[in-house]
C-alpha positions as CSV (number, residue, x, y, z in Angstrom):
1,M,0.0,0.0,0.0
2,R,1.4,3.4,-1.1
3,E,0.4,6.6,0.6
4,I,-0.1,9.8,-1.4
5,H,-0.8,13.0,0.4
6,V,-3.6,15.2,-0.9
7,S,-1.2,18.2,-1.1
8,K,0.5,16.4,-4.0
9,I,-2.8,16.0,-5.8
10,T,-3.6,19.6,-5.3
11,E,-0.3,20.8,-6.6
12,T,-0.5,18.5,-9.7
13,V,-4.0,19.6,-10.6
14,K,-3.0,23.2,-10.2
15,Q,-0.1,22.8,-12.7
16,L,-2.2,20.8,-15.1
17,C,-4.9,23.5,-15.2
18,M,-2.3,26.0,-16.3
19,D,-0.4,23.8,-18.7
20,A,-3.5,22.6,-20.5
21,N,-4.6,26.2,-21.2
22,Y,-1.1,27.4,-22.2
23,Y,0.3,24.5,-24.3
24,L,-1.5,23.0,-27.2
25,G,-0.8,19.3,-27.9
26,E,1.8,18.4,-30.5
27,D,-0.8,16.2,-32.3
28,I,-3.1,19.2,-32.9
29,K,-0.3,21.5,-33.9
30,N,1.0,18.9,-36.4
31,K,-2.6,18.6,-37.8
32,F,-2.6,22.4,-38.4
33,Y,0.4,22.0,-40.7
34,E,-0.9,18.8,-42.3
35,F,-4.3,20.3,-43.2
36,K,-2.8,23.6,-44.3
37,E,-1.1,21.8,-47.1
38,K,-4.4,20.2,-48.2
39,E,-6.5,23.3,-47.7
40,T,-7.7,24.9,-51.1
41,S,-9.2,28.0,-49.5
42,K,-6.8,30.9,-49.3
43,L,-8.7,32.3,-46.4
44,G,-8.7,28.9,-44.8
45,K,-4.9,28.7,-45.1
46,E,-4.6,32.2,-43.5
47,I,-6.8,31.2,-40.6
48,L,-4.8,28.0,-40.0
49,D,-1.6,30.2,-40.0
50,I,-3.3,32.5,-37.4
51,L,-4.1,29.5,-35.2
52,I,-0.6,28.2,-35.4
53,K,0.7,31.7,-34.4
54,N,-1.8,31.9,-31.6
55,S,-0.6,28.6,-30.1
56,E,3.0,29.8,-30.3
57,I,2.2,33.0,-28.5
58,A,0.3,31.2,-25.8
59,E,3.2,28.8,-25.2
60,N,5.9,31.4,-25.3
61,E,4.1,34.0,-23.2
62,K,2.4,31.4,-20.9
63,M,-1.1,32.8,-21.5
64,P,-4.3,31.0,-22.4
65,M,-4.7,30.1,-26.1
66,C,-8.4,30.9,-25.8
67,Q,-10.3,33.4,-23.7
68,D,-12.7,30.6,-22.7
69,T,-10.5,28.6,-20.3
70,G,-13.3,26.2,-19.8
71,M,-14.8,24.3,-17.0
72,A,-12.2,21.9,-15.6
73,V,-12.9,18.3,-16.3
74,V,-10.7,16.0,-14.3
75,F,-10.1,12.3,-14.9
76,M,-8.7,10.4,-11.9
77,E,-7.3,6.9,-12.5
78,I,-6.6,5.7,-9.0
79,G,-4.5,2.6,-8.4
80,Q,-6.2,0.2,-6.0
81,D,-3.1,0.0,-3.9
82,V,-3.0,3.7,-3.2
83,H,-4.0,5.1,0.2
84,I,-4.8,8.9,0.0
85,V,-4.0,10.7,3.2
86,G,-4.1,14.2,4.7
87,G,-7.6,15.2,3.7
88,N,-10.6,14.7,1.4
89,L,-9.7,13.8,-2.2
90,E,-12.4,15.8,-3.9
91,D,-11.6,18.9,-1.9
92,A,-8.0,18.5,-2.9
93,I,-8.9,18.3,-6.6
94,N,-11.1,21.4,-6.4
95,E,-8.4,23.3,-4.4
96,G,-6.0,22.5,-7.3
97,V,-8.4,23.9,-9.8
98,R,-9.0,27.0,-7.6
99,Q,-5.3,27.7,-7.3
100,G,-4.5,27.0,-10.9
101,Y,-7.2,29.3,-12.3
102,I,-6.4,32.1,-9.9
103,E,-2.6,32.0,-10.1
104,G,-2.7,31.2,-13.8
105,Y,-4.9,34.2,-14.6
106,L,-7.4,31.9,-16.2
107,R,-11.0,33.1,-16.8
108,K,-13.4,31.9,-14.1
109,S,-16.5,30.6,-16.0
110,V,-18.3,28.5,-13.4
111,V,-21.6,29.5,-11.8
112,K,-22.7,27.8,-8.6
113,D,-26.3,27.1,-9.7
114,P,-27.4,26.7,-13.4
115,L,-30.5,29.0,-12.9
116,D,-29.5,31.7,-10.4
117,R,-26.1,32.1,-12.3
118,V,-23.9,33.4,-9.5
119,N,-20.2,33.0,-10.4
120,T,-18.1,31.0,-7.9
121,K,-15.1,33.2,-8.8
122,D,-12.5,30.4,-8.7
123,N,-13.8,28.1,-11.5
124,T,-14.8,25.4,-9.0
125,P,-16.3,22.9,-8.7
126,A,-14.7,20.8,-11.3
127,I,-16.3,17.9,-13.2
128,I,-14.5,14.8,-11.8
129,H,-14.5,11.3,-13.2
130,Y,-13.1,8.5,-11.0
131,S,-11.9,5.1,-12.0
132,I,-10.1,2.4,-10.0
133,V,-7.3,0.7,-11.8
134,P,-4.5,-1.8,-10.8
135,G,-1.3,-0.4,-9.3
136,D,-0.1,2.1,-6.7
137,K,-0.1,5.3,-8.7
138,I,-2.6,8.0,-9.7
139,K,-3.0,9.3,-13.2
140,I,-4.6,12.7,-13.4
141,T,-5.8,14.2,-16.6
142,V,-7.2,17.8,-16.7
143,A,-9.2,18.7,-19.8
144,P,-10.6,22.3,-19.7
145,K,-13.8,22.3,-21.7
146,G,-15.0,25.5,-23.3
147,F,-18.7,25.8,-23.9
148,G,-18.7,27.2,-27.4
149,S,-18.0,23.6,-28.4
150,E,-19.7,21.9,-25.5
151,N,-23.0,23.6,-26.3
152,M,-22.9,22.0,-29.8
153,S,-22.7,18.4,-28.4
154,R,-25.7,16.0,-28.6
155,L,-26.9,12.6,-27.5
156,K,-29.5,10.4,-29.1
157,M,-31.0,7.0,-28.2
158,L,-31.0,5.3,-31.6
159,K,-32.8,2.0,-32.3
160,P,-30.6,-1.0,-32.8
161,A,-32.0,-1.2,-36.4
162,D,-30.5,2.2,-37.1
163,G,-27.1,0.5,-37.2
164,V,-23.9,2.1,-38.3
165,E,-25.6,4.2,-40.9
166,G,-27.8,5.7,-38.2
167,V,-24.7,6.5,-36.2
168,K,-23.0,8.2,-39.1
169,K,-26.1,10.2,-40.0
170,F,-26.4,11.5,-36.4
171,V,-22.7,12.5,-36.2
172,L,-22.8,14.3,-39.5
173,E,-26.1,16.1,-38.6
174,T,-24.6,17.2,-35.3
175,V,-21.5,18.7,-36.9
176,K,-23.5,20.3,-39.7
177,E,-25.9,21.9,-37.2
178,A,-23.0,23.2,-35.1
179,G,-21.6,24.9,-38.2
180,P,-19.1,27.7,-37.2
181,N,-20.2,27.8,-33.5
182,P,-17.5,25.5,-32.1
183,C,-14.6,27.4,-33.7
184,P,-13.5,24.8,-36.3
185,P,-11.3,23.0,-37.1
186,I,-12.8,20.7,-34.5
187,V,-12.1,17.4,-32.9
188,V,-15.1,15.1,-32.6
189,G,-15.5,12.6,-29.8
190,V,-18.1,9.9,-30.4
191,G,-19.4,7.5,-27.7
192,I,-21.4,4.5,-28.8
193,G,-23.1,2.1,-26.4
194,G,-23.6,1.7,-22.7
195,T,-26.5,3.7,-21.3
196,F,-27.6,7.3,-21.6
197,E,-24.9,8.6,-19.3
198,K,-22.2,6.2,-20.3
199,A,-22.4,7.2,-24.0
200,A,-21.8,10.8,-23.0
201,F,-18.9,9.9,-20.8
202,L,-17.4,7.8,-23.7
203,A,-17.7,10.8,-26.1
204,K,-15.9,13.0,-23.6
205,K,-13.2,10.4,-22.9
206,A,-12.6,10.0,-26.6
207,L,-11.4,13.5,-26.8
208,L,-8.4,12.7,-24.6
209,R,-7.0,10.4,-27.2
210,S,-4.4,11.8,-29.6
211,V,-5.8,12.5,-33.1
212,D,-2.9,10.5,-34.4
213,E,-4.0,7.4,-32.5
214,E,-6.6,5.2,-34.2
215,N,-9.1,3.1,-32.4
216,K,-7.6,-0.3,-31.6
217,N,-10.5,-2.0,-33.3
218,P,-9.9,-1.9,-37.1
219,Y,-13.7,-1.6,-37.7
220,Y,-14.0,1.5,-35.6
221,A,-10.6,2.9,-36.9
222,Q,-12.1,2.7,-40.4
223,L,-15.3,4.4,-39.2
224,E,-13.2,7.2,-37.7
225,K,-11.6,7.7,-41.1
226,E,-14.9,7.7,-43.0
227,L,-16.5,10.2,-40.6
228,L,-13.5,12.5,-40.8
229,E,-13.7,12.5,-44.6
230,E,-17.5,13.0,-44.6
231,I,-17.3,15.9,-42.1
232,N,-14.6,17.7,-44.1
233,K,-16.8,17.4,-47.2
234,L,-19.4,19.6,-45.4
235,G,-17.3,22.7,-46.4
236,I,-17.6,24.5,-43.1
237,G,-13.9,25.2,-43.0
238,P,-11.6,27.0,-40.6
239,Q,-13.6,29.2,-38.3
240,G,-16.6,28.6,-40.5
241,F,-15.3,30.6,-43.5
242,G,-15.4,27.6,-45.9
243,G,-12.8,25.1,-46.9
244,L,-11.7,21.5,-46.5
245,T,-10.5,21.8,-42.9
246,T,-13.6,21.4,-40.7
247,C,-12.3,18.6,-38.5
248,L,-8.9,17.5,-37.5
249,G,-9.9,14.1,-36.1
250,V,-12.7,11.8,-35.1
251,N,-12.2,9.6,-32.0
252,I,-14.7,6.8,-31.2
253,E,-15.1,4.9,-27.9
254,V,-17.5,2.1,-27.5
255,Y,-19.0,0.0,-24.7
256,A,-21.4,-2.9,-24.3
257,T,-25.1,-2.0,-24.4
258,H,-28.6,-3.4,-24.0
259,I,-30.3,-5.5,-26.6
260,A,-32.9,-2.8,-27.1
261,G,-30.6,0.2,-27.4
262,L,-28.0,2.0,-29.4
263,P,-27.0,5.2,-27.5
264,V,-24.8,7.6,-29.4
265,A,-23.2,10.8,-28.0
266,V,-21.2,13.4,-29.9
267,N,-18.9,15.7,-27.9
268,I,-17.3,18.4,-30.0
269,N,-14.0,20.2,-29.1
270,C,-12.8,23.4,-30.8
271,H,-9.4,23.6,-32.3
272,A,-8.0,24.3,-28.8
273,T,-8.4,20.6,-27.8
274,R,-6.8,20.9,-24.4
275,H,-5.7,18.2,-22.0
276,K,-2.6,17.5,-19.9
277,E,-1.9,14.5,-17.7
278,A,0.5,13.5,-15.0
279,V,1.2,10.4,-13.0
280,I,2.0,10.6,-9.3
């Protein structure tokens, strides 16, 4: 049994909140260059250049790449041989978010109640997902989620008879309806299976995977490629001004489901697909 003090968790979450907002992943930056070579729209190329420059400034100046620094979504993979000491785990995570958003000069975007809309002024509470895994370590992933893209996400309870064509139709309809609102080029997370809430979680989790990494199942890897191609045929383009570069990647995650159901969730990320992780 290995002990981990809550102060270590707080410090790690704090740093991840800042790093995720300052440093765009190499996979996304590489996709900017890759798609710029393919882009036929002159304006689309210019916008991709601007996004590249924006990410460089954010990294060099240690400032947010987007003014919407999101609601902090924290994934905790906790080894079953870990004993957390020194305080309450959830309080420690939220304290890390509080410190990170205050010290990192990140915008505080969380309201305490969805209807009375009073800002908590420190971006807490976070959305926290826990999973227990083998081992004596804790893997923490912080994924700030802006709501320009989050608001464009959808979930639908398809019928089993709708099959893969129903899934593809729903994904494409969702992206088309979103149009320029999620600040394309986007990354699309798709969750298929489980229950109502599990499909949504899978779609969110899918966005943590690098856009360079295919689904391990060849069937779903091929579906990811097909959806990416079809989405980019929509012509929405960078920032919605038209072009070939609407989407940088489609990531699909699946889970077992009921004989009577085919839940599908689509979670969209803007070009600032932000997530950083650490193992303690």
